[in-house]
C-alpha positions as CSV (number, residue, x, y, z in Angstrom):
1,M,5.8,10.7,5.5
2,W,7.8,8.6,2.9
3,P,7.2,11.1,0.2
4,K,8.6,13.8,2.3
5,L,11.7,11.8,3.2
6,R,12.4,11.0,-0.5
7,E,12.1,14.6,-1.2
8,V,14.9,15.2,1.4
9,L,16.9,12.5,-0.1
10,L,16.5,13.9,-3.8
11,R,17.9,17.2,-2.4
12,L,21.0,15.6,-0.6
13,L,21.8,13.4,-3.6
14,G,22.2,16.0,-6.2
15,P,22.0,15.9,-9.7
16,Q,25.1,13.3,-10.4
17,G,23.7,10.7,-8.4
18,W,19.7,10.9,-8.4
19,G,19.1,7.1,-8.8
20,V,15.4,8.0,-9.7
21,R,14.7,4.3,-9.8
22,R,16.1,3.7,-6.4
23,L,14.3,6.4,-4.7
24,F,11.0,6.3,-6.4
25,P,10.7,2.1,-7.3
26,E,6.9,2.6,-7.5
27,L,7.4,4.8,-11.0
28,S,6.8,3.3,-14.4
29,D,9.8,3.4,-16.6
30,R,8.2,6.5,-18.5
31,E,7.3,8.3,-15.2
32,T,11.2,7.7,-14.2
33,E,12.3,9.0,-17.6
34,V,9.9,12.1,-17.0
35,V,11.6,12.9,-13.5
36,E,15.2,12.4,-15.2
37,L,14.4,14.5,-18.1
38,M,12.9,17.3,-16.0
39,M,16.3,16.9,-13.6
40,D,18.5,17.2,-16.5
41,G,16.6,21.0,-16.8
42,L,13.9,20.1,-19.8
43,T,10.5,22.0,-19.6
44,D,7.2,20.0,-20.0
45,K,7.2,21.0,-23.8
46,E,10.7,20.0,-24.2
47,I,10.3,16.8,-22.3
48,A,7.1,15.9,-24.5
49,G,9.1,16.5,-27.7
50,A,11.9,14.3,-26.5
51,L,9.6,11.4,-25.7
52,G,7.5,12.0,-28.9
53,V,4.1,12.4,-26.9
54,T,1.8,15.4,-26.5
55,H,2.1,18.0,-23.7
56,S,-1.2,16.5,-22.2
57,S,0.6,13.3,-21.9
58,I,3.3,15.0,-19.9
59,A,0.6,16.5,-17.6
60,T,-0.8,13.0,-17.0
61,Y,2.4,11.5,-16.0
62,W,3.2,14.3,-13.7
63,H,-0.4,13.9,-12.1
64,R,0.6,10.3,-11.7
65,I,4.1,11.0,-10.2
66,Q,2.7,13.1,-7.8
67,T,0.0,10.8,-6.7
68,K,2.7,7.9,-6.1
69,T,5.4,9.8,-4.4
70,G,4.0,13.4,-3.6
71,L,6.7,15.1,-5.5
72,T,5.7,18.0,-7.7
73,R,7.1,19.6,-10.8
74,E,7.9,22.7,-8.7
75,R,9.8,20.9,-5.8
76,L,11.5,19.0,-8.4
77,R,12.7,22.1,-10.2
78,A,13.5,24.2,-6.9
79,A,15.7,20.9,-5.9
80,V,17.5,20.9,-8.8
81,A,18.0,24.8,-9.1
82,R,19.3,24.6,-5.3
83,Q,21.8,21.9,-6.4
84,R,23.1,23.5,-9.4
85,M,23.5,26.5,-7.4
86,R,25.6,24.8,-4.9
87,R,27.7,23.3,-7.5
88,S,28.5,26.2,-9.7
89,P,31.3,28.4,-8.7
90,E,30.6,32.0,-7.6
91,S,31.1,34.6,-10.1
92,V,33.6,37.3,-8.9
93,D,32.7,40.6,-10.4
């Protein structure tokens, strides 16, 4: 139940006020960094480069994040994309 509730909170807060540490206090500092970088739009490969670790380390972090929170990369990416779409002005052609 908690992971689902936190996922809903994540969607409602939007990219400007995520507060990853508050929503997911069970995450380590590094796991929090991974989630924050993902929310900034970085890919796993880019996150690995930014943190100076291997791609397989990022996969391990994501496994731990999912185990602790129930949050997957795909759900997080989808939530971020939805928030960005809501915040960007519609183009008029």
